[in-house]
C-alpha positions in Angstrom: 0.0 0.0 0.0 2.8 2.4 0.8 4.5 1.7 -2.5 1.2 2.4 -4.3 0.8 5.7 -2.5 4.4 6.7 -3.2 4.0 5.9 -6.9 0.7 7.9 -7.1 2.5 10.9 -5.6 5.3 10.6 -8.1 3.1 10.3 -11.2 0.6 12.9 -10.1 0.9 16.2 -12.0 2.4 19.0 -10.0 0.1 21.8 -9.1 0.8 25.0 -11.0 2.1 28.1 -9.1 -1.0 30.3 -8.7 1.1 33.4 -8.7 2.2 32.7 -12.2 -1.3 33.5 -13.5 -2.7 37.0 -12.7 -6.2 35.7 -13.3 -5.9 33.7 -10.1 -5.9 36.9 -8.0 -9.0 37.8 -5.9 -11.3 40.7 -6.9 -11.7 43.3 -4.1 -15.0 44.5 -2.6 -14.0 46.7 0.4 -16.9 47.8 2.6 -15.3 50.1 5.2 -14.1 53.7 4.7 -10.6 54.0 3.2 -10.8 50.4 2.1 -8.8 49.0 5.1 -10.7 45.7 4.7 -9.6 45.3 1.0 -9.2 41.8 -0.1 -6.0 40.6 -1.8 -4.0 37.4 -2.2 -0.5 36.5 -1.1 1.0 37.0 -4.6 3.4 39.9 -4.9 2.7 42.1 -8.0 3.9 45.1 -9.9 1.0 47.0 -11.5 -1.0 50.2 -11.7 -4.8 50.3 -11.5 -7.8 52.5 -11.4 -10.9 51.5 -9.4 -14.5 52.7 -9.3 -16.1 51.7 -6.0 -19.9 52.2 -5.5 -21.9 51.5 -2.3 -25.5 51.5 -1.4 -27.2 51.9 2.1 -31.0 52.0 2.0 -33.4 52.0 4.9 -36.1 49.9 3.2 -39.2 50.9 5.3 -38.6 54.6 4.5 -36.4 54.4 1.4 -33.8 56.6 3.1 -30.1 56.1 3.1 -27.1 57.0 1.1 -25.5 56.3 -2.3 -21.8 56.7 -2.9 -19.2 56.3 -5.6 -15.4 56.8 -5.5 -12.5 56.7 -7.8 -9.2 55.3 -6.6 -5.8 55.0 -8.2 -3.3 52.4 -7.0 0.2 51.4 -7.8 2.5 48.6 -6.4 6.0 47.4 -7.1 7.6 44.1 -6.3 11.0 45.3 -5.2 12.5 41.8 -4.5 11.1 38.3 -4.8 9.8 38.7 -1.2 9.0 42.5 -0.8 6.2 44.6 -2.4 5.5 48.3 -1.7 2.4 50.1 -2.9 0.1 53.1 -2.5 -3.6 53.9 -3.0 -5.1 57.3 -3.4 -8.8 57.9 -3.3 -9.0 60.7 -5.9 -12.7 61.4 -5.5 -15.5 60.2 -3.3 -19.1 61.4 -3.9 -21.9 60.7 -1.4 -25.6 61.5 -1.6 -27.6 61.2 1.6 -31.4 61.5 2.0 -33.2 61.4 5.4 -36.8 62.1 6.5 -36.1 65.9 6.6 -33.2 66.7 4.2 -31.1 65.8 1.2 -27.4 66.5 0.9 -24.4 65.6 -1.2 -20.7 65.8 -0.7 -17.6 65.5 -2.9 -14.4 64.6 -1.1 -10.9 63.4 -1.9 -8.3 61.4 0.0 -6.9 59.6 1.8 -3.5 58.4 0.7 -2.7 54.9 1.9 0.7 53.2 1.8 1.2 49.4 2.0 4.1 47.0 2.5 3.8 43.2 1.9 6.4 40.6 2.6 5.8 37.1 1.2 7.4 33.8 0.8 6.5 30.5 -1.0 7.4 27.0 -1.8 6.7 25.6 -5.2 3.0 26.4 -5.0 1.8 27.8 -1.7 2.4 31.5 -1.0 2.2 33.1 2.4 2.5 36.8 3.1 2.1 39.5 5.8 0.7 42.8 4.7 0.5 46.2 6.6 -1.2 49.4 5.5 -1.3 52.9 6.9 -3.5 55.9 6.1 -1.3 59.0 6.1 -2.7 61.7 8.4 -3.9 64.9 6.8 -4.2 63.4 3.3 -8.0 64.0 3.2 -9.5 67.2 2.0 -10.6 68.3 5.5 -7.7 69.4 7.7 -10.0 70.2 10.6 -10.0 66.6 11.7 -7.0 64.3 12.0 -7.8 60.9 10.4 -5.6 57.9 10.3 -6.2 54.1 10.0 -4.2 51.0 9.6 -4.4 47.3 8.7 -2.3 44.2 9.5 -3.1 40.9 8.0 -1.8 37.4 7.1 -2.5 36.0 3.6 -2.3 32.5 2.1 -2.7 31.6 -1.6 -2.8 27.9 -2.5 -3.8 26.0 -5.7 -6.7 23.6 -5.1 -6.7 22.0 -8.6 -5.5 22.9 -12.1 -7.8 25.8 -12.5 -8.9 26.6 -8.9 -7.0 28.8 -6.4 -7.8 29.3 -2.7 -7.1 32.6 -1.0 -7.4 32.9 2.8 -6.8 36.0 5.0 -6.9 36.9 8.6 -6.3 40.4 10.0 -7.3 43.5 11.9 -8.1 47.1 11.0 -8.1 50.2 13.1 -9.1 53.8 12.6 -8.7 57.0 14.7 -10.1 60.5 14.2 -9.6 63.6 16.4 -10.9 67.2 16.1 -11.7 70.1 18.4 -14.9 68.3 19.4 -13.2 65.1 20.6 -11.9 61.9 19.3 -13.1 58.4 18.2 -11.5 55.1 17.4 -12.5 51.8 15.9 -11.0 48.3 15.9 -12.2 45.4 13.8 -11.2 41.9 12.9 -11.7 40.2 9.6 -11.3 36.6 8.3 -12.2 35.5 4.8 -11.5 33.2 1.9 -12.2 33.1 -1.8 -12.0 30.5 -4.5 -11.0 31.7 -8.0 -11.9 29.5 -11.0 -10.0 30.2 -14.2 -12.9 29.4 -16.3 -11.4 30.2 -19.6 -7.9 31.2 -20.8 -8.7 34.9 -20.3 -11.6 34.7 -17.8 -11.8 34.0 -14.1 -14.8 33.7 -11.8 -14.7 34.2 -8.0 -16.8 33.3 -5.0 -16.1 33.8 -1.4 -17.0 35.3 2.0 -15.7 37.6 4.7 -16.5 37.5 8.4 -16.1 40.7 10.4 -16.5 41.7 14.0 -15.8 44.8 16.2 -15.8 47.6 13.6 -19.4 48.5 14.3 -19.3 47.5 18.0 -20.3 43.9 17.6 -20.8 41.3 15.0 -20.4 43.1 11.7 -21.7 40.3 9.6 -20.8 38.0 6.7 -20.0 39.6 3.4 -20.8 37.3 0.5 -18.6 38.0 -2.6 -18.7 37.2 -6.3 -16.5 38.5 -9.1 -15.5 38.2 -12.7 -12.1 39.0 -14.2 -11.2 39.2 -17.9 -7.8 39.6 -19.4 -7.7 41.7 -22.6 -6.1 40.2 -25.7 -3.6 42.9 -26.5 -0.3 44.2 -25.1 0.7 40.6 -24.2 -2.4 40.3 -21.9 -1.0 42.9 -19.5 -4.4 44.6 -19.1 -7.0 43.0 -16.7 -10.5 44.1 -15.8 -12.4 43.0 -12.8 -16.0 43.3 -11.5 -16.5 42.5 -7.8 -19.9 42.5 -5.9 -20.2 42.2 -2.1 -23.3 42.0 0.1 -22.9 42.2 3.9 -25.5 40.1 5.7 -26.6 39.0 9.2 -24.8 41.7 11.2 -24.5 45.3 12.2 -22.9 46.5 9.0 -25.6 48.8 7.4 -24.2 48.9 3.9 -26.5 46.8 1.6 -24.2 46.2 -1.3 -20.8 47.1 -2.8 -19.8 47.2 -6.5 -16.1 47.5 -7.5 -15.0 48.0 -11.1 -11.3 48.1 -11.8 -8.8 47.9 -14.6 -5.1 47.2 -14.1 -2.0 47.0 -16.2 0.8 44.7 -15.2 4.3 46.2 -15.1 6.3 43.0 -15.3 
C-alpha cells in the first residue's frame, strides 16, 4: 500500500504556481471607509490600476439612506522576490444622503494609503504578511485628523489545475480627532475566496468575509462574487475586474458594494 501511494505521488501532475497567473488573484470589494478591509492574495505584484467603487445603504421601510461612488488610483511594485510596496489614493468620493427631513451631497478626496507586503513561498503555496497605513492629513478636510491601519496574514494555494484558494486573517483600526473630541475603531476580519480560471482569459470568484468589532459587535458575513477578464492585447497585461459584495446578518448597514477596476501589469 505504501508503495502504491508513493507511486501515485510521483506520477501525479504537479500543481501550478497560482502566482504565475494573474487571473488567479481575488477581486476586491472593500466595505469600510478608506478600504482597510480590502481583499488581496499572497502573490506579490507590480502593476498600476484605477478603481471605481460604489456602495448602497438603504433603509427599506422609509427608502432613506445614502449612495456613494469613488475613484481610486493604485500602484504597487515588487522590489524583490519577497517584498512589495504600494500606495492607493482615493482621488474622488461622492456621497448622496437622504433622510426624512433633508437631502445632501458631498464630494471629497483622499486619503492616501501606503502598504508593504512581505511574502514567501514553496513551489505552489504562497504566504504573506501585509500592513497598510492611512497617512494623516491626506483627506481634503484638515479640521479633523484621520488615520487608519491594517495588519493581515495571507495564504494563496492551488486547489486544482484551474482553482485557487485565497485565505486571509487580519485586523483594521481607525482613529479620528478634532476640536470636538476623538473616536476610534478596531475590527477583525477573516475571509476566503476561490478563483476559478474558467477560460484562458476569464476567471470567476466566489467567497465570503466574516467581520467583528468595527461597528461595535458582529459586523456580519459579506458574500462576494467576481468576474475578471484579461484583454487580448499588449501581451495580456491589461486586466479588468468586477466585484460584488453584500454584507448580511450583522450590524454593517451597507447593503451592497460594486467594485469596477482595470489594471496594467508592469512585469
